[in-house]
C-alpha positions in Angstrom: -31.0 36.9 9.3 -30.7 35.7 5.8 -27.2 34.8 4.7 -25.9 36.7 1.6 -23.1 36.0 -0.7 -21.4 39.2 0.5 -21.1 38.0 4.1 -17.5 37.9 5.2 -15.7 34.7 5.9 -15.9 33.5 9.5 -13.7 31.1 11.5 -16.5 28.6 11.4 -16.8 28.7 7.7 -13.0 28.2 7.2 -12.9 25.4 9.8 -15.5 23.5 7.9 -13.0 22.9 5.1 -10.1 21.9 7.4 -9.6 18.1 7.8 -9.2 17.9 11.6 -11.6 20.7 12.6 -13.8 18.3 14.6 -16.8 18.3 12.3 -18.2 15.1 10.7 -17.5 15.2 7.0 -20.4 14.7 4.6 -20.2 11.3 2.9 -22.9 10.7 0.2 -22.6 6.9 0.5 -21.4 4.4 3.0 -18.1 3.5 4.5 -16.9 0.0 3.4 -14.5 -1.3 6.0 -12.3 -4.1 4.8 -10.2 -6.2 7.2 -8.5 -9.6 6.7 -10.9 -11.2 9.2 -14.3 -10.2 10.5 -14.5 -9.3 14.2 -16.3 -12.5 15.1 -15.5 -16.2 15.5 -18.0 -18.6 13.9 -18.8 -21.9 15.6 -21.1 -24.7 14.5 -22.8 -26.8 17.1 -21.9 -30.1 15.3 -20.3 -31.6 12.3 -21.5 -35.0 11.4 -19.0 -35.7 8.7 -16.3 -38.2 9.9 -13.5 -36.8 7.7 -12.4 -34.1 10.2 -8.7 -34.5 10.8 -7.0 -31.9 13.2 -4.2 -30.1 11.5 -0.8 -29.4 13.1 -0.7 -26.2 15.1 1.0 -23.1 13.9 2.8 -22.6 17.2 6.0 -23.8 18.9 5.8 -27.3 20.3 4.4 -27.4 23.8 7.0 -28.0 26.4 7.7 -28.0 30.0 10.9 -26.2 31.0 12.1 -26.4 34.6 13.6 -23.2 36.0 14.2 -21.9 39.4 11.2 -19.5 38.9 8.3 -21.3 37.4 7.1 -23.9 34.9 6.7 -22.9 31.3 3.4 -23.9 29.8 2.0 -23.5 26.3 -1.6 -22.3 26.2 -3.6 -22.9 23.1 -5.7 -19.7 23.4 -4.5 -16.7 21.5 -5.0 -13.0 21.9 -2.5 -11.3 19.6 -4.1 -9.8 16.5 -2.0 -11.7 14.0 -2.0 -15.2 15.6 -5.1 -15.9 17.7 -7.3 -17.1 14.9 -4.9 -18.9 12.6 -4.9 -22.2 14.5 -6.5 -24.7 12.3 -6.0 -27.6 14.7 -4.1 -28.8 17.8 -1.7 -31.6 18.4 -2.6 -34.3 20.9 -0.2 -32.8 23.5 -1.7 -29.4 23.1 -5.2 -30.9 23.4 -4.1 -32.5 26.6 -2.9 -29.2 27.9 -6.2 -27.6 26.9 -8.2 -30.3 28.7 -6.0 -29.8 31.8 -6.7 -26.0 31.7 -10.4 -26.7 31.4 -10.3 -29.0 34.4 -8.0 -26.6 36.3 -9.4 -23.1 36.1 -6.2 -21.7 37.8 -4.1 -22.7 34.9 -4.8 -19.5 33.0 -3.9 -17.5 36.2 -0.3 -18.7 36.9 0.7 -15.6 39.0 -2.3 -15.0 41.3 -3.4 -18.7 41.4 -7.0 -17.5 41.4 -9.6 -18.9 39.0 -11.6 -16.6 36.7 -14.3 -14.7 38.4 -16.9 -15.5 35.7 -17.4 -18.5 33.5 -17.0 -18.4 29.7 -20.8 -18.5 29.3 -21.0 -15.1 30.9 -18.1 -13.4 29.1 -18.3 -9.7 28.2 -17.8 -10.6 24.6 -21.0 -10.4 22.5 -22.6 -13.7 21.3 -25.3 -14.4 18.7 -27.0 -17.6 18.0 -29.0 -18.9 15.0 -29.9 -22.5 14.4 -26.7 -24.5 14.4 -24.4 -21.4 14.4 -22.9 -19.3 17.1 -21.1 -16.0 16.4 -18.8 -14.9 19.2 -16.9 -11.6 19.3 -13.3 -12.1 18.5 -10.5 -11.5 21.0 -7.5 -9.6 19.7 -7.4 -6.8 17.0 -9.2 -4.8 19.8 -7.9 -1.4 18.7 -8.7 -2.0 15.0 -12.2 -3.4 15.5 -13.0 -0.7 18.1 -12.1 2.0 15.7 -13.9 0.5 12.7 -17.0 -0.1 14.7 -17.0 3.4 16.1 -17.7 4.8 12.6 -21.1 3.3 12.6 -22.3 5.9 15.1 -21.9 8.7 12.5 -22.0 6.9 9.2 -23.7 4.0 7.4 -21.1 1.3 7.3 -20.6 -2.2 6.1 -17.8 -4.6 7.0 -16.2 -7.0 4.5 -13.7 -9.7 5.7 -12.8 -13.4 5.8 -14.8 -15.6 8.2 -11.7 -17.1 9.6 -11.6 -20.8 10.3 -15.1 -22.0 11.1 -14.9 -24.6 13.9 -17.0 -27.1 15.7 -18.2 -25.6 18.9 -16.3 -26.7 22.0 -13.3 -28.0 19.9 -10.5 -26.7 17.8 -11.6 -28.8 14.8 -12.4 -27.0 11.6 -15.7 -27.6 9.7 -14.0 -28.9 6.6 -16.7 -28.0 4.1 -19.3 -25.2 4.1 -22.3 -26.0 1.9 -24.1 -23.3 0.0 -27.1 -23.3 2.2 -24.8 -22.9 5.2 -23.2 -19.9 3.5 -26.6 -18.3 2.9 -27.6 -18.8 6.6 -24.3 -17.3 7.7 -24.5 -14.4 5.4 -27.9 -13.5 6.7 -26.9 -14.0 10.3 -23.8 -11.8 10.0 -25.6 -9.1 8.0 -28.4 -8.9 10.6 -25.8 -9.1 13.4 -23.5 -6.3 12.4 -23.9 -5.5 8.6 -21.1 -7.9 7.8 -20.4 -9.4 4.3 -18.4 -12.5 4.8 -15.8 -13.9 2.4 -15.4 -17.7 2.3 -11.9 -18.7 1.4 -10.8 -22.1 0.2 -7.4 -23.8 0.7 -5.7 -20.7 -0.7 -6.2 -19.0 2.7 -3.3 -21.1 4.1 -0.9 -20.0 1.4 -2.1 -16.4 1.7 -1.8 -16.0 5.5 0.4 -18.7 7.0 2.4 -18.7 3.8 3.1 -15.3 2.2 1.9 -13.0 5.0 3.7 -14.8 7.9 6.7 -16.3 6.2 7.6 -13.5 3.7 6.0 -10.2 4.5 5.9 -10.2 8.3 9.6 -10.9 8.8 10.7 -8.5 6.2 8.5 -5.6 7.4 10.1 -6.2 10.8 13.7 -6.0 9.4 14.2 -9.8 9.5 15.8 -10.8 6.2 15.4 -14.5 5.4 18.5 -16.6 6.3 17.5 -19.9 4.6 18.1 -20.3 0.9 15.2 -22.0 -1.0 14.5 -22.8 -4.6 11.7 -20.3 -4.6 8.9 -22.8 -5.4 7.0 -22.4 -2.1 7.3 -18.6 -2.2 5.9 -18.6 -5.8 3.0 -20.7 -4.6 2.4 -18.5 -1.6 2.5 -15.4 -3.8 -0.1 -16.9 -6.2 -2.4 -17.6 -3.2 -1.8 -14.0 -1.9 -2.8 -12.6 -5.3 -5.8 -14.8 -5.6 -7.1 -13.9 -2.1 -6.6 -10.2 -2.7 -8.5 -10.6 -6.0 -11.4 -12.3 -4.2 -11.5 -9.4 -1.7 -11.4 -6.9 -4.5 -14.2 -8.6 -6.5 -16.4 -8.7 -3.3 -15.8 -5.0 -2.7 -16.6 -4.0 -6.3 -19.8 -6.2 -6.2 -21.0 -4.3 -3.1 -19.8 -0.8 -4.1 -22.3 2.0 -4.7 -21.4 5.4 -6.1 -20.5 7.7 -3.2 -19.1 5.0 -1.0 -15.6 5.3 0.4 -13.5 2.2 0.9 -11.2 1.7 3.9 -8.8 -1.3 3.6 -6.7 -2.4 6.6 -3.2 -4.0 7.0 -0.6 -5.9 5.0 -2.8 -8.9 4.2 -4.6 -6.9 1.4 -1.9 -4.7 -0.1 -2.9 -5.5 -3.7 -6.6 -4.8 -3.3 -6.4 -1.0 -3.9 -4.9 -1.3 -7.4 -7.3 -4.2 -8.2 -10.3 -2.0 -7.2 -8.9 1.0 -9.1 -8.8 -1.0 -12.3 -12.5 -1.5 -12.1 -13.6 1.7 -10.3 -11.2 4.4 -11.5 -12.9 7.2 -9.5 -13.4 5.3 -6.2 -12.2 6.8 -2.9 -9.9 4.2 -1.4 -8.0 4.5 1.9 -5.4 1.9 2.9 -4.1 1.8 6.5 -0.9 -0.1 7.1 -0.8 -1.3 10.7 2.6 -3.0 10.7 6.0 -1.4 10.5 7.2 -0.2 7.1 10.9 -0.9 6.6 13.4 1.3 4.8 13.8 1.0 1.0 17.0 -0.9 1.4 15.2 -3.7 3.3 12.2 -3.6 1.0 14.5 -4.1 -2.0 15.0 -7.7 -0.8 11.4 -8.5 -1.6 11.1 -10.1 -5.1 7.5 -8.8 -5.4 8.4 -5.3 -4.2 7.1 -3.5 -7.3 3.8 -5.3 -7.3 3.3 -4.6 -3.5 4.1 -0.9 -3.9 2.0 -0.5 -7.0 -0.9 -2.2 -5.3 -0.7 0.2 -2.4 -0.5 3.2 -4.8 -3.9 2.3 -6.1 -5.2 4.1 -3.0 -6.3 7.7 -2.6 -4.7 7.9 0.9 -2.2 5.5 2.5 -2.0 5.8 6.3 0.7 4.6 8.7 1.2 4.5 12.4 4.1 7.0 12.5 5.6 9.5 10.1 8.9 7.5 9.9 6.9 4.6 8.4 5.3 7.0 6.0 8.7 8.4 5.1 10.0 4.9 4.4 7.1 4.2 2.1 7.5 7.4 0.1 11.3 6.7 -0.1 10.6 3.2 -1.4 8.2 4.5 -4.1 10.9 7.0 -5.2 13.8 4.6 -5.1 12.2 1.4 -6.2 9.5 2.5 -8.6 11.1 5.8 -9.6 8.0 7.8 -8.7 8.1 11.6 -8.1 7.2 12.4 -4.5 6.9 15.0 -1.8 6.9 14.8 1.9 3.2 14.1 1.9 2.5 12.1 -1.2 3.5 10.1 -4.3 2.8 10.7 -7.9 2.2 7.4 -9.6 1.0 7.1 -13.2 -0.7 10.5 -13.0 -2.5 9.7 -9.8 -1.5 11.7 -6.8 -1.5 9.4 -3.7 -1.6 11.2 -0.3 0.5 9.7 2.5 0.0 10.5 6.2 0.5 9.3 9.8 -2.4 8.4 11.9 -1.4 6.8 15.3 -3.9 4.3 16.4 -5.4 4.3 20.0 -7.4 1.9 22.1 -11.0 1.9 23.4 -10.1 3.4 26.7 -13.6 3.1 28.1 -13.6 -0.6 27.4 -10.2 -1.1 29.1 -11.5 0.9 32.1 -14.4 -1.5 32.3 -12.1 -4.5 32.2 -10.0 -3.1 35.0 -13.1 -2.7 37.1 -14.3 -6.3 36.7 -15.0 -8.0 40.1 -12.3 -10.6 39.5 -9.4 -8.2 39.0 -9.1 -6.8 42.5 -8.8 -10.2 44.3 -6.0 -11.1 41.8 -4.2 -7.9 42.5 -4.4 -8.5 46.2 -3.1 -12.1 45.8 -0.1 -10.9 43.7 0.8 -8.1 46.2 0.7 -10.7 49.0 2.8 -13.1 47.1 5.5 -10.4 46.5 5.0 -8.4 49.6 7.8 -5.9 50.2 9.1 -6.2 46.7 8.9 -4.0 43.6 7.2 -5.6 40.7 8.3 -5.1 37.1 5.8 -6.4 34.6 6.5 -7.5 31.0 3.9 -9.0 28.7 4.9 -9.7 25.1 4.5 -12.2 22.3 7.1 -14.9 22.0 8.7 -13.3 19.0 12.2 -12.2 18.2 10.9 -8.7 17.4 9.4 -8.2 20.9 12.8 -8.0 22.6 12.1 -10.5 25.5 15.7 -11.7 25.4 17.0 -8.1 25.4 14.8 -7.4 28.4 16.3 -10.2 30.3 19.8 -9.2 29.5 19.0 -5.6 30.6 17.5 -6.9 33.8 20.6 -8.9 34.5 22.7 -5.7 34.0 20.3 -3.9 36.4 20.9 -6.5 39.2 24.6 -6.4 38.5 25.0 -2.6 38.5 22.6 -1.9 41.3 23.2 -4.7 43.9 21.1 -2.7 46.5 18.0 -4.0 44.7 18.8 -7.6 45.3 15.9 -9.5 46.9 13.8 -6.3 46.5 12.7 -6.5 42.8 11.0 -9.2 40.8 10.4 -9.3 37.0 7.2 -11.1 36.0 7.4 -11.8 32.2 4.5 -13.4 30.3 5.3 -14.6 26.8 2.2 -15.3 24.7 2.6 -18.2 22.2 2.7 -17.1 18.6 2.6 -18.6 15.1 5.8 -20.2 13.9 8.7 -22.2 15.2 10.4 -20.3 18.0 12.2 -23.2 19.6 15.6 -21.6 19.5 14.3 -18.4 21.0 12.5 -20.3 23.7 15.7 -22.1 24.6 17.7 -18.9 24.8 15.1 -17.3 27.0 14.9 -20.3 29.3 18.7 -20.3 29.6 18.8 -16.5 30.3 16.1 -16.9 33.0 18.0 -19.8 34.6 21.2 -17.9 34.6 19.7 -14.8 36.2 17.9 -16.8 38.9 20.9 -18.9 39.7 23.3 -15.9 39.8 21.1 -13.4 41.7 18.5 -15.7 43.3 18.4 -17.9 46.4 16.1 -20.5 48.0 13.9 -17.8 49.4 13.9 -15.4 46.4 13.5 -15.8 42.6 14.2 -12.6 40.6 12.6 -13.6 37.3 9.2 -15.4 37.0 8.7 -16.4 33.3 5.4 -17.8 32.0 5.3 -19.0 28.4 1.5 -19.1 28.1 -1.4 -16.9 27.6 -3.2 -15.6 30.7 -6.9 -14.8 31.2 -8.1 -11.2 30.8 -8.5 -10.6 34.6 -5.0 -11.9 35.3 -3.6 -9.7 32.6 -5.2 -6.5 33.9 -4.4 -7.4 37.5 -0.7 -7.7 36.5 -0.8 -4.3 34.7 -2.6 -2.7 37.7 -0.3 -4.0 40.4 3.0 -3.2 38.6 5.5 -0.8 40.0 7.2 -0.5 36.6 6.0 -1.4 33.1 8.8 -2.7 30.9 8.5 -2.9 27.1 11.7 -3.5 25.1 10.5 -4.5 21.6 13.2 -4.1 18.9 10.6 -3.4 16.2 6.8 -3.1 16.7 4.1 -1.5 14.6 2.3 0.1 17.6 2.2 -2.0 20.8 -1.1 -1.1 22.5 0.0 -2.9 25.7 1.6 0.4 26.6 -1.7 2.2 26.3 -3.5 -0.4 28.5 -0.8 -0.1 31.1 -1.4 3.6 31.3 -5.1 3.1 31.8 -4.6 0.5 34.5 -2.2 2.8 36.4 -4.6 5.7 36.8 -4.6 5.2 40.5 -1.0 4.3 41.3 0.8 6.2 38.5 3.7 3.7 38.0 6.1 4.7 35.3 6.4 3.1 31.9 9.7 2.2 30.3 9.2 2.0 26.5 11.4 1.0 23.6 12.1 3.9 21.2 11.4 1.3 18.4 7.8 0.9 19.3 5.3 2.7 17.2 3.8 4.3 20.3 7.1 5.9 21.3 6.4 9.0 19.2 3.1 9.6 21.0 4.1 8.7 24.5 7.0 11.2 25.1 6.4 11.2 28.8 7.3 7.6 29.0 11.0 6.7 29.8 12.2 5.9 26.2 15.1 3.4 25.9 17.2 1.7 23.3 16.6 -2.1 24.0 20.1 -2.9 22.7 21.6 -0.6 25.3 21.5 -2.9 28.3 23.2 -0.4 30.6 20.8 2.3 29.5 17.8 0.1 30.2 19.2 -0.9 33.6 19.6 2.8 34.5 16.0 3.5 33.4 14.8 0.7 35.7 16.7 2.1 38.6 15.4 5.7 37.9 11.8 4.4 37.6 12.0 2.6 40.9 13.4 5.7 42.6 11.1 8.2 40.9 9.3 10.6 43.2 5.5 10.5 43.5 5.3 14.0 42.0 7.3 13.1 38.9 5.2 9.9 38.5 2.0 12.0 38.7 3.3 14.6 36.2 4.3 11.9 33.7 1.1 9.9 34.1 -1.2 12.9 33.6 0.4 13.6 30.2 0.3 9.9 29.2 -3.2 9.5 30.4 -4.4 12.6 28.6 -3.0 11.3 25.3 -4.4 7.8 25.7 -7.9 8.9 26.6 -8.2 11.6 24.0 -6.5 9.8 21.1 -8.7 6.7 21.2 -9.4 4.1 18.5 -12.5 6.1 17.6 -10.4 9.3 17.2 -8.0 7.4 15.0 -10.7 6.0 12.7 -12.6 9.3 12.4 -9.3 11.2 11.7 -8.4 8.8 8.9 -11.8 8.9 7.3 -12.0 12.7 7.6 -8.6 13.1 5.9 -9.6 10.6 3.2 -12.7 12.6 2.4 -10.8 15.9 2.5 -8.1 14.5 0.1 -10.8 13.1 -2.3 -12.6 16.5 -2.4 -9.3 18.3 -3.1 -8.5 15.9 -5.9 -12.0 16.2 -7.3 -11.6 19.9 -7.6 -8.2 19.7 -9.1 -9.2 17.0 -11.6 -11.2 19.7 -13.6 -7.9 21.5 -14.4 -7.2 19.5 -17.6 -9.9 17.0 -18.7 -9.1 13.6 -20.3 -8.8 13.6 -24.0 -12.1 13.1 -25.8 -10.9 10.8 -28.5 -14.3 10.6 -30.2 -14.4 14.4 -30.5 -10.9 14.4 -31.9 -11.7 11.8 -34.5 -14.8 13.8 -35.5 -12.6 17.0 -36.0 -10.0 14.9 -37.8 -12.5 13.5 -40.2 -13.9 16.9 -41.1 -10.5 18.7 -41.5 -9.1 19.1 -45.0 -5.6 19.9 -43.8 -4.1 18.8 -40.5 -0.8 19.7 -38.8 0.6 17.4 -36.1 3.5 17.9 -33.7 4.7 15.1 -31.4 7.4 15.0 -28.8 9.3 11.8 -28.7 10.5 10.8 -25.2 7.6 10.4 -22.8 5.0 11.0 -25.5 5.6 8.5 -28.4 7.6 6.2 -26.2 7.8 5.7 -22.4 10.5 7.3 -20.3 13.3 4.8 -19.6 16.3 4.9 -17.3 18.8 4.7 -20.1 18.0 7.2 -23.0 19.6 5.0 -25.6 17.0 2.3 -24.9 13.9 4.4 -25.8 13.5 2.8 -29.2 10.2 3.1 -31.1 7.7 0.3 -31.1 6.6 -1.3 -34.4 3.0 -0.2 -33.7 4.0 3.4 -33.3 6.1 3.4 -36.5 3.2 1.8 -38.4 0.8 4.5 -37.1 3.1 7.3 -38.0 3.6 5.9 -41.5 -0.2 5.6 -42.0 -0.7 9.2 -41.0 2.1 10.4 -43.2 0.7 8.6 -46.2 -2.5 10.7 -46.0 -1.8 13.8 -48.2 -4.0 15.9 -45.9 -1.6 15.4 -43.0 1.7 17.2 -42.2 3.4 15.3 -39.3 6.4 16.5 -37.3 8.4 14.9 -34.5 9.7 17.8 -32.4 12.3 16.3 -30.0 15.3 17.1 -27.9 17.1 14.1 -29.4 20.0 14.7 -31.8 19.8 14.3 -35.6 21.5 11.0 -35.7 19.2 9.3 -33.2 16.1 10.6 -34.9 17.3 9.4 -38.3 18.2 6.0 -36.9 15.0 5.4 -35.1 12.4 7.2 -37.2 14.1 7.6 -40.6 12.2 4.7 -42.0 8.9 6.6 -41.8 8.5 8.3 -45.2 7.1 11.8 -45.2 7.9 12.5 -41.6 9.3 15.9 -40.6 12.0 16.2 -37.8 13.1 18.9 -35.4 16.2 17.9 -33.4 17.7 19.3 -30.3 14.6 21.4 -29.3 14.4 23.2 -32.6 18.1 23.8 -33.4 18.0 21.6 -36.5 15.1 21.0 -39.0 14.4 18.4 -41.7 11.1 19.0 -43.4 8.9 16.1 -44.6 10.2 14.4 -47.8 13.5 16.3 -47.5 16.9 14.8 -47.4 18.8 17.7 -45.9 19.0 19.1 -42.4 18.8 22.9 -41.8 20.6 24.4 -38.9 19.1 27.3 -37.0 22.1 27.9 -34.8 25.0 28.2 -37.3 25.5 31.9 -36.5 25.2 31.4 -32.7 28.3 31.5 -30.5 28.7 28.0 -28.9 31.8 28.8 -26.8 29.7 28.5 -23.6 29.5 24.8 -24.0 33.0 24.3 -22.6 32.1 26.1 -19.3 28.9 24.2 -19.0 30.6 20.9 -19.6 33.1 21.6 -16.8 30.2 22.3 -14.4 28.4 19.2 -15.5 31.5 17.1 -15.1 31.9 18.4 -11.5 28.5 17.2 -10.6 28.8 13.9 -12.5 31.9 13.0 -10.4 29.9 13.6 -7.2 26.6 12.0 -8.3 26.9 8.3 -8.8 24.8 7.1 -11.7 24.7 10.5 -13.6 26.2 11.2 -17.0 26.5 13.9 -19.6 25.1 13.8 -23.1 26.7 16.1 -25.7 24.7 17.4 -28.6 25.7 19.8 -31.4 23.9 22.8 -30.0 23.2 21.8 -26.4 24.5 19.7 -23.5 22.5 17.7 -21.1 23.2 16.3 -17.6 21.1 13.1 -16.8 20.6 11.8 -13.3 17.8 9.3 -13.9 19.9 6.3 -12.7 21.3 8.1 -9.7 19.7 7.9 -6.2 16.4 9.6 -6.6 16.6 11.9 -3.6 20.3 12.7 -3.9 20.0 13.2 -7.6 17.2 15.7 -7.2 19.2 17.6 -4.6 22.3 17.7 -6.8 20.2 18.9 -9.8 19.0 21.9 -7.8 22.6 22.7 -6.7 23.8 22.3 -10.3 21.0 24.6 -11.6 21.9 27.3 -9.1 25.5 27.0 -10.1 24.6 27.4 -13.8 22.3 30.3 -13.2 25.0 32.2 -11.3 28.0 31.3 -13.4 26.6 30.9 -17.0 23.0 32.1 -17.5 23.6 35.5 -15.9 26.5 36.3 -18.3 25.9 34.4 -21.6 22.9 34.0 -23.9 22.1 30.5 -22.6 19.0 29.1 -20.9 18.4 26.1 -18.7 15.7 23.5 -19.4 14.6 21.5 -16.4 13.4 18.2 -17.8 12.5 14.8 -16.4 15.5 13.7 -14.4 17.8 16.0 -16.5 19.2 19.5 -17.0 19.8 20.9 -20.4 21.6 24.0 -21.5 20.9 25.4 -24.9 21.1 28.8 -26.8 18.6 31.4 -25.7 15.4 31.7 -27.7 15.9 28.3 -29.4 13.0 26.2 -28.3 10.2 24.1 -29.6 7.8 27.0 -29.5 9.8 29.0 -32.1 9.9 26.0 -34.4 6.2 25.5 -34.1 5.7 29.2 -34.9 8.0 28.8 -38.0 6.1 25.7 -39.3 2.7 27.1 -38.5 3.4 30.2 -40.5 4.0 28.1 -43.6 0.6 26.4 -43.3 -1.9 29.2 -42.7 -4.7 27.2 -44.3 -4.6 24.4 -41.7 -8.0 23.3 -40.3 -6.8 21.1 -37.3 -3.6 21.2 -35.2 -2.7 18.3 -32.9 0.2 18.7 -30.5 1.3 16.2 -27.9 4.1 16.5 -25.3 4.9 15.5 -21.7 7.4 17.9 -20.1 8.3 21.6 -19.6 10.0 21.9 -22.9 6.8 21.0 -24.6 5.0 23.9 -22.9 6.7 26.2 -25.3 4.7 24.5 -28.1 1.5 24.7 -26.2 2.0 28.4 -25.4 2.6 29.3 -29.1 -0.3 27.3 -30.4 -2.6 28.6 -27.8 -1.7 32.2 -28.8 -2.3 31.4 -32.4 -5.7 29.8 -31.6 -6.8 32.8 -29.5 -5.7 35.2 -32.2 -7.9 33.5 -34.8 -10.7 33.1 -32.3 -10.6 36.8 -31.5 -10.8 37.7 -35.1 -13.8 35.4 -35.8 -15.6 36.8 -32.8 -15.3 40.3 -34.3 -16.4 39.2 -37.7 -19.5 37.4 -36.2 -20.6 40.7 -34.7 -20.1 39.7 -31.1 -18.9 42.2 -28.5 -15.2 41.3 -28.6 -13.1 40.9 -25.5 -9.7 42.7 -25.4 -7.1 40.3 -26.8 -5.0 41.0 -23.7 -7.6 39.9 -21.3 -6.7 36.3 -21.0 -9.2 35.4 -18.3 -12.1 36.1 -20.6 -10.7 34.4 -23.7 -9.5 31.3 -21.8 -13.1 30.4 -21.0 -13.8 29.9 -24.7 -13.3 26.3 -25.7 -10.7 25.5 -28.4 -13.2 23.5 -30.5 -16.6 25.2 -30.9 -18.1 22.0 -32.3 -17.5 20.0 -29.1 -17.7 22.7 -26.4 -20.9 21.4 -24.9 -20.1 17.7 -25.1 -16.6 17.9 -23.8 -16.8 20.4 -21.0 -13.1 21.1 -21.3 -11.3 24.3 -20.8 -8.8 26.0 -23.1 -5.4 27.0 -21.8 -5.4 30.2 -19.9 -2.9 32.0 -22.1 -3.2 35.6 -23.2 -3.1 36.5 -26.8 0.5 37.2 -27.5 1.2 40.5 -29.2 4.4 39.0 -30.8 2.5 36.5 -33.0 2.2 37.3 -36.8 -0.8 39.4 -37.6 -1.8 37.0 -40.4 -2.6 34.4 -37.8 -5.8 36.3 -37.1 -7.1 35.0 -40.5 -6.6 31.4 -39.5 -9.6 29.1 -38.9 -8.1 26.1 -37.0 -9.2 23.7 -34.3 -6.6 23.0 -31.6 -6.0 19.8 -29.6 -3.0 20.3 -27.4 -2.4 17.2 -25.3 -0.1 16.7 -22.3 0.9 13.4 -21.0 0.5 13.3 -17.2 -2.1 13.6 -14.4 -5.1 15.9 -14.7 -3.8 18.2 -11.9 -0.6 18.8 -13.8 0.1 22.5 -14.4 0.0 22.9 -18.2 -1.0 25.1 -21.0 -2.5 22.1 -22.9 -6.2 21.7 -23.3 -6.4 17.9 -22.8 -4.4 15.2 -21.0 -3.8 11.5 -21.3 -2.2 9.3 -18.6 0.7 7.7 -20.5 2.5 7.5 -23.8 0.6 4.3 -24.5 -2.6 6.4 -24.6 -1.0 8.7 -27.2 -0.1 5.7 -29.4 -3.7 4.3 -29.0 -5.0 7.7 -30.1 -2.8 7.6 -33.2 -4.2 4.2 -34.0 -7.7 5.6 -33.9 -6.7 8.4 -36.2 -4.9 6.0 -38.5 -8.0 3.8 -38.8 -10.1 6.8 -39.8 
């Protein structure tokens, strides 16, 4: 049956437009995935240059610590997403340990004491070879790479990222120089392998990653404020490298961008890239996903480059976080640090509406299942069970990092043994701590002391309660530990996501052992069936361990089913597709909204300006001729703006007015030097025509006794809102809260407005103006629109009217001018013999463009305002063109016909007119 336009809406039709309806959105171009490093390690078979000098390792010094439980060993292999590929060389001691592990295959399996089932040459990781080069799939970043790569099943994708350190095969030595012909070979190999575009970084990569990312951003994002005072020189150098690397990424993305592509940027290494791309590709669809924790605004304030970081992120179309709390912190930071207007789901920055959302990441559950089923896992599980026969096994596996809560875990376990002595000799804690980047010597010492204290207090010659291994373990050993555990214990004090909890749930599909999870882990919000604990509450964690060990099989099964259902349904692929689907949906919505008010066509305006014999111009001051500032007294005019106004006033065909809410004294002081400029002060209460020396009051006969009552209400809220103040004018009174806390100030303003409406407005001839970070009370019917009406009636022969403003008070001007324009347009339509539309039918008239000469070229709309029956009848004889311009985003609700982004654009427009 043929579909007609009259067919009713169906659920399927509606679902097609919903972001998470399950359908695959239509993307006209490709998805450009951008990560700090590509998902492959690059190895060269040889390097004949003799100048290769191993660099010092970015890990804690290898050491052997004797405890009553085991020997602590540092392993040079890495698995964590942040650290595994940053090693640019190894010390001689570390190389000796590596050689020992190569000779002793049991070294990477310290618990089961069983060697790997398969050799490295037969690993499950993908390998590619070409000439002297070998490309091996990278370990770590598993969830991120799995999600990114899953997009290629439904879309055309490319992947841009740094190559990482390129090393000589079989060593940890870097290839110190990559020649151009080598780069070309690698580019072809990576493109043919997985459509990857590599970025080759120079020595700036060290300052970018090991410097700014790891020493500045990573600690701060995890609520660790720097304790050591420095002169700032190293941070300045690191920041320069961070900017340079971000710029190189942005340039590479722009060079490979095609119209219709969408760009997905990942993690905190590339936070400046969105803004850099936006500068060159204003209409690009850019998604930024922040994988780490986002701290509260009070912590972010400590970062000296906080404004640059936030502005860089706000270049995106959509910013995604792991949890809503992280998203809320970001929105709050934009509001409190940058002063942006925001909602619960987005931030308005420079007229660009940036959406913000939470998209919890998952893992590749099928891949983890396959790892658990590898032949080498079951023998290791049996060996571990035999080793700890008759005992309950608690497993912990974390990075050796202060944010992972290993020390808190040990203290809680000590509390458990103290509070529940019946478990003595019946429970063992196996803790694996993976070496990480940085100097963690003090933490290692504290952990070793805690382990020794627990083992000496609660252990014996036959029993050791804590087995601590400071090393990485091979994959089979890792999954054997997760599978054999009776309890999984994760006590991180701050973690972006912690996918170990997901892997534990997959490995426990047969035995259903419970998971104890820190409430500060990013996964806590998704895994509500886990036993959530506060890692600082040692007694609470101890009780959770006891409850987990005593949990009934039925309760275990119930909890596990809920956890397993979540992990297997909310996979890495689900996460990536959800983020892309929402990104496409947001971009489509913004694309539709962007047609509301088109950008000012300066060329068309200049053409109209040149032809016009008489021009009338109205300009607001704050936010239009000058930017909005936190302190009103600092909004002084720039020399360029004053020069432009003077040039326009010198033209006898121009009549120029500044229509402002400022008082007379301020306008005289700041703009009085411009000869021939007309003023309207306090929203139309006082007038000073061009070339006049006297002010005319419009409100002399109006009762102003209400000001005392309003002043008392404003004083009440000023006392209770830190940073707010009251500005007294002759005919109005204004309460400013721009320097107050953004969120609290907004709340207090709404409360104050309600108070005024109930106590003042309902009884006295007063109205409230809601401005930008202020409330103003003024006499009723005294506004900018009435002043424009008065001035326009004195110049009926005007050919062109230009009006610019930025806030709600300026909408009165736009409304009056729009009514005048439509009145004249309606009369011309009748005279031309066309079938006229009723003046009261605004929907028909609003489709008529304000300027007939540019209607086809501009594609703009006129304001949808009905012809007002209160305008003077003589306005029907006018023949004017109208350019009403609002300062703000295109989606802003306004009666203006055009928009510009900022006050700087208004001044630039004045410069163009002044040059004409």
